[in-house]
Every structure is written in C-alpha cells, then in structure tokens.
C-alpha positions in Angstrom: -0.7 16.0 36.6 -4.3 15.1 36.4 -5.8 11.7 37.7 -8.5 11.3 34.9 -4.4 11.6 32.6 -3.5 9.0 34.6 -6.1 6.7 33.8 -7.7 7.9 30.5 -5.6 5.1 28.6 -6.9 2.6 30.7 -10.5 4.0 30.2 -9.8 4.1 26.1 -7.7 0.6 25.9 -11.1 -0.6 28.2 -13.7 1.0 25.9 -11.9 0.0 22.6 -11.9 -3.5 24.3 -15.8 -3.7 24.8 -16.4 -2.1 21.9 -14.5 -4.9 19.8 -16.9 -7.0 21.6 -19.5 -6.3 20.4 -18.4 -5.5 17.1 -16.2 -6.9 15.9 -16.0 -10.0 14.3 -13.5 -12.7 12.5 -13.5 -11.5 8.4 -11.7 -13.4 6.0 -8.5 -12.2 4.7 -8.9 -10.6 1.2 -5.4 -10.8 -1.1 -7.6 -9.9 -4.5 -10.7 -8.5 -5.4 -11.8 -6.5 -8.3 -12.5 -2.8 -8.4 -14.7 -3.4 -10.8 -17.2 -5.3 -9.8 -17.8 -3.0 -6.8 -20.9 -0.7 -6.5 -19.7 1.7 -3.8 -16.6 2.4 -2.2 -16.7 4.5 1.6 -13.2 6.1 3.0 -13.8 7.4 6.2 -11.8 10.3 7.2 -13.4 11.6 10.4 -10.1 13.6 11.0 -10.0 15.3 8.2 -6.1 16.0 7.6 -4.9 17.8 4.3 -2.1 15.1 3.9 -3.4 12.5 4.3 -5.5 13.9 1.6 -3.5 15.1 -1.2 -1.5 11.6 0.1 -4.8 9.7 -1.2 -5.7 11.9 -4.1 -4.3 10.4 -6.5 -6.0 6.6 -5.9 -9.5 8.7 -5.9 -8.7 9.8 -9.5 -7.5 6.6 -10.3 -10.8 4.9 -8.9 -12.2 7.7 -10.7 -10.7 7.0 -14.3 -11.0 3.6 -14.3 -14.4 2.4 -13.0 -16.4 5.4 -14.0 -19.5 4.0 -12.8 -18.2 3.0 -9.2 -19.8 5.1 -6.0 -16.9 7.2 -4.1 -18.2 8.6 -0.8 -16.0 10.2 1.8 -16.6 10.6 5.6 -15.1 14.0 6.4 -15.0 17.6 8.7 -17.2 20.6 6.5 -14.1 22.2 7.1 -12.3 19.7 3.8 -15.4 18.4 2.3 -15.1 20.8 0.0 -11.9 19.5 -1.4 -13.3 16.1 -1.9 -16.8 17.5 -2.9 -15.7 19.9 -5.8 -12.1 19.1 -6.7 -11.5 15.1 -5.9 -15.1 15.3 -7.2 -16.1 12.6 -5.5 -20.3 11.3 -5.5 -21.0 12.1 -2.0 -19.5 13.3 1.1 -20.8 12.2 4.8 -19.8 15.3 7.3 -18.8 13.8 10.6 -17.3 15.5 13.8 -14.2 14.2 14.4 -15.2 12.2 16.9 -18.8 11.3 15.5 -21.0 9.9 19.0 -22.9 6.5 18.1 -26.5 8.1 16.8 -24.7 10.5 14.6 -22.9 7.6 13.2 -26.6 5.8 12.3 -27.1 9.1 10.5 -24.5 8.8 8.9 -24.9 5.3 8.2 -27.8 6.0 7.0 -27.7 8.8 4.4 -24.3 6.3 3.2 -27.5 3.7 2.7 -29.3 5.7 0.4 -26.1 5.5 -2.1 -25.8 1.8 -2.3 -24.8 -0.5 0.3 -20.7 -0.3 0.9 -19.0 -2.8 -1.0 -15.7 -1.9 0.3 -15.1 0.5 3.8 -11.4 1.9 3.9 -10.0 4.0 7.0 -6.7 5.4 7.1 -6.4 4.7 11.4 -3.9 3.7 12.6 -5.6 3.2 16.1 -9.1 2.6 15.5 -11.4 3.9 18.6 -15.0 2.1 19.1 -16.5 4.4 16.4 -14.6 3.4 13.7 -15.8 -0.5 14.8 -19.4 0.7 15.5 -19.5 2.4 11.3 -17.9 -0.9 10.0 -21.3 -3.0 12.2 -23.1 -0.2 10.7 -22.4 0.0 6.5 -21.6 -4.4 7.0 -19.1 -3.8 4.2 -18.0 -6.4 2.0 -14.0 -6.0 2.5 -13.3 -4.0 4.9 -9.3 -3.0 4.7 -7.3 -0.8 7.4 -4.1 -0.4 9.2 -5.0 -1.3 13.1 -4.1 -5.7 13.4 -6.2 -5.4 16.5 -9.2 -5.6 14.1 -10.3 -9.0 13.2 -12.9 -7.2 11.0 -10.2 -5.4 8.6 -10.0 -8.5 5.6 -6.7 -6.3 4.0 -4.2 -4.9 6.5 -3.0 -2.4 4.4 -0.2 -1.7 7.3 0.7 -5.5 7.4 1.7 -5.2 3.8 3.1 -2.2 3.1 4.8 -1.1 6.7 8.5 -0.6 5.0 7.3 0.9 2.0 5.8 4.9 1.5 2.3 6.3 2.7 1.5 6.8 -1.0 2.6 3.2 -2.0 0.2 1.2 0.4 -3.0 2.8 -2.1 -0.7 1.8 -4.9 -1.1 -1.7 -3.0 -4.8 -1.7 -2.9 -5.7 0.0 -6.4 -2.6 -3.0 -7.8 -5.0 -5.9 -5.4 -8.2 -4.8 -7.3 -6.6 -4.9 -9.9 -6.0 -1.4 -11.4 -2.0 -1.0 -12.1 -2.3 2.6 -12.5 0.5 4.2 -15.0 -0.1 7.8 -13.1 0.4 7.7 -9.5 1.0 11.3 -8.8 -0.9 13.3 -6.4 -3.8 15.7 -7.5 -3.5 20.0 -6.6 -6.1 20.1 -4.5 -7.4 23.4 -5.8 -10.0 25.3 -8.8 -8.7 27.1 -11.0 -11.0 29.1 -8.9 -8.6 29.1 -6.1 -5.2 29.5 -7.9 -6.9 33.0 -9.5 -8.1 34.3 -6.2 -4.9 33.7 -4.4 -2.1 34.8 -7.7 -2.3 38.6 -7.0 -0.6 38.0 -3.5 2.6 37.0 -5.5 2.6 38.8 -8.6 4.9 37.1 -10.6 7.9 37.4 -7.9 10.3 34.8 -6.7 9.6 33.9 -3.5 10.5 30.6 -1.2 7.9 29.5 1.3 8.1 28.7 5.2 6.6 26.6 6.9 7.8 26.0 10.7 5.5 24.4 12.5 3.9 21.4 12.6 0.8 20.3 14.6 2.3 18.1 17.2 4.7 19.7 19.6 8.2 18.4 18.3 7.6 18.8 15.2 7.8 22.9 15.6 11.5 25.0 14.8 13.1 26.6 17.9 12.0 30.2 17.8 16.0 31.0 17.5 16.7 28.4 14.6 13.4 30.3 12.8 15.0 33.8 13.2 18.5 32.9 11.7 17.0 30.5 9.2 15.0 33.6 7.8 18.2 35.9 7.9 20.0 33.5 6.5 17.7 34.0 3.6 17.9 37.4 3.9 21.2 37.6 3.3 22.3 35.1 0.8 19.2 35.3 -1.6 17.0 38.1 -3.3 13.7 35.8 -2.9 10.8 37.0 -0.8 9.9 34.8 2.4 6.7 33.5 2.0 5.1 32.0 6.1 2.7 30.1 6.3 1.5 30.9 9.7 -1.8 30.0 11.3 -4.0 32.5 13.0 -2.7 31.1 15.9 1.1 31.6 14.9 0.7 34.8 15.1 3.5 35.7 17.9 5.8 33.9 15.4 4.3 36.9 12.1 5.0 39.4 14.8 8.4 38.4 15.4 9.1 38.2 11.5 7.6 41.8 11.7 9.9 43.7 13.5 13.3 42.2 11.3 15.0 45.0 9.8 14.5 43.3 6.1 10.5 42.9 7.0 9.6 44.3 3.8 10.9 41.2 2.1 8.2 38.8 3.4 5.1 38.4 2.6 2.2 38.0 4.7 -0.8 36.0 3.4 -4.4 36.3 4.8 -5.8 33.9 6.0 -7.0 31.7 3.6 -8.7 28.3 3.0 -7.7 25.0 2.6 -8.3 24.9 -0.8 -6.4 28.3 -1.2 -3.7 27.6 0.5 -3.4 24.7 -1.5 -3.2 26.8 -5.0 -0.5 29.5 -2.7 1.7 26.6 -2.1 1.6 26.7 -6.2 2.7 29.8 -6.4 6.2 29.3 -4.8 9.5 29.1 -6.4 10.2 27.0 -3.5 9.5 25.6 -0.2 11.1 25.0 2.9 8.6 23.2 5.6 9.0 20.7 8.1 7.1 17.2 8.4 3.7 18.8 7.7 0.3 18.7 5.1 2.7 21.5 3.0 5.0 18.8 2.4 2.5 16.7 0.5 0.6 20.0 -1.3 3.8 21.0 -2.7 5.1 17.6 -4.2 1.7 17.9 -6.2 2.0 20.6 -7.4 5.8 20.0 -8.4 7.4 23.0 -6.0 10.8 22.1 -5.4 11.2 21.2 -1.1 13.3 20.9 1.2 11.6 18.9 3.9 12.9 18.7 7.5 11.4 14.9 9.1 12.5 13.5 12.2 15.7 11.8 13.6 14.4 8.3 13.7 11.4 5.4 14.1 9.8 4.0 10.9 7.2 6.5 11.1 8.8 9.9 9.2 9.9 7.6 6.7 6.4 7.0 5.7 5.6 10.6 5.4 8.9 11.5 3.7 7.8 13.5 0.1 6.8 10.7 -1.3 8.6 8.4 -4.4 6.0 10.5 -7.2 7.4 14.1 -6.6 8.4 15.3 -9.9 10.1 18.6 -9.0 13.9 18.6 -6.6 13.1 17.3 -3.5 15.6 17.2 -0.7 14.1 14.9 2.1 15.9 15.4 4.9 16.9 13.7 8.7 19.2 13.7 11.0 19.7 10.6 13.1 18.8 10.8 16.8 17.2 14.3 16.3 12.8 15.6 16.8 12.1 18.2 15.3 12.2 20.3 17.5 15.4 19.7 18.8 16.8 21.4 14.8 19.4 23.9 15.5 20.3 26.3 12.5 24.3 25.4 12.2 22.3 21.4 11.9 21.2 22.5 8.7 22.5 24.8 7.4 25.1 23.4 4.8 22.4 21.3 3.5 20.0 24.9 3.0 22.9 26.2 1.0 23.0 23.1 -1.3 19.6 23.6 -2.4 19.6 27.0 -2.6 22.6 26.6 -4.9 21.3 23.3 -6.9 17.9 26.0 -7.7 19.9 29.0 -8.8 18.7 31.0 -5.6 22.0 32.4 -4.1 23.4 35.2 -4.5 
C-alpha cells in the first residue's frame, strides 16, 4: 500500500476539522417551515449520481406543482445537467466539477445569488466535505437540510429523522415538514419524447430482458461465471432478447457475450446519453439489475424488475426499488452476501419465479 493512502484518511479528517472551525456554525433545529414562503431552493448534487436524481425527481416535481413561483437551482456536473434543465425543468442549473475548489464555489455562489438569496440549501452527502461547508458559508441559507450529523449548520437532519426508512421517504418527509402533502410520490421518467423516439428503433417491439451486471463499486459487480450462467439460463428458458446494458469500459463482458452461440439473441445498444439510457430502460419488457441507477429508472417507467442487493447492513435497504413502484418488483438480498459473492445457483430459483410470474418461461 502506498504511504499516501495510509495518511489520506487522517489528512481528510484534519481538513474537515479545519473547515468546521472556519465555516460551520450552530443552527437552530427546524421542525417545520412553509415552502410557500420560500423564494429560492438550492440542491447541491456535485456528484451527479443518476440514481439519486431519479429518487429525488418526485420531490422536485412536487415543489414545482405546489409552489409554482419557487425558484429551484441545482448544482451538478455537466453530464447530467440536461436532465435537470430539460426534463425536470428546474429554474437554474449551475455546472460544477465533482470536487470544486473554493474559488469555483465562489463563482457558483455569485451566480446563484443572481437568482436570489438562498432560503433552503439541500445536500444529499452522507459524509460532508470542506467544500460542502464552504458552499453553505457562501450561500448563507435560512435553512440547511442535509444528512451529516457532524455538521452543526444542518438545521434539518434528514438522516436522523428517517434513518430506518427508504431514501425516497427522506424527501417526502421534507415536503411534509414544509407543508406539502403530495398525493403522487412516483418517480418521474428522466427522458423526453425526443429521447424516446431516438431509442425505440433499437427495440422494434421485441420482447426484451435488460441485464445490468455491474454497479460502480467493486462489491456490486457480478462475477463473470455468474453472468455467463445467468445468460445461458435466459437463452434456454425464455424466448426474449437479452439486452446487456454495459458502459464502454465493460467491453470485455460484451466480447464474452458476443462469443456465445446464441449471440443473435443479444441486443447491444450503442453509446447512449444519460437521457437515452433512461429511455432505453423504459423500452424493456423486464430488467434484471444489481443495485445501481437502472433500478430506479425502471421503477420510474413501471418496468418489471428483479434487483440484486447487498445482504447486510441498513444502507442497502434504503436503496431498494422503493415504496412507490407500480410494476412487479422483486428486490433480492441474500443474508451475509455481497453482490460480488453471488453464484448463479443462489439466485436461480428466485429468477425462475420472477420469469414465471411474468409469463416469460418457455
């Protein structure tokens, strides 16, 4: 292990301690407020995670519906900006690097101040960084809502209030605290009609089963042998086309599947934008996925879903397909098993039951 890796946690802790001394402050806890009285809400999403965006989509939609004069700004990377701007149609999108420097935060804060003073700042970071504290320091919101209990400036700690609940209910709770009792908490599809028209030609009305075998973290990646046996089972027991949803960094798996005798049963899509990817998920007949953004996109588009989740701890439970799913949804978690530990034999019976319920078995 490199010496720098040994000292990195200590250095990060020291940086955060210094940032707290410089920028944190003791906020009065807030139990209720009125969204109708607010003028400008800022959502800080510099990581740009697609799954988080989908889970929050109903929250943004509810704000627009019940508070039409409220200005909503989102801080996010460029690659996902069009989702917020052209699909969710927020007031303003502020482009950010994933790890912005303080001078970049100064520029973003100045831009946001042109929209209006920040009344409510929302951060979804479980572990805050110095840059998050500095953003709060610069924007000086009336209310700071977040997840990190170490930050004293957080007046509404959504994690402490909802830690045993699904992540989507964190945002429903915030709506209710602000006097909004939404009658529809369903996720919103993250694509436009034009996006849908661009991808529908790839499917041509075929019965399809999507497969997402890899999440971002190493322990959320299925083993090659598991993927191979899973695909073999789908080939032998269904007549559906198999749609592996892979990134350009996962070509090794694509080549593995292309080498199979039943390669004509596979439908490989070209490189897609984030919005086109969401539209592609919406065209599937069903989806088999590890715990990643595709799960939440399927929920938004009412696609039958079998999701594979980590088998221990509270964090995976917060990110299951969610309480607002309307299609047939089967979240699986095997006690004590990481997704990367799963052999096909472990999931075979549950997969068979899922496919039988959908009428997909030959």
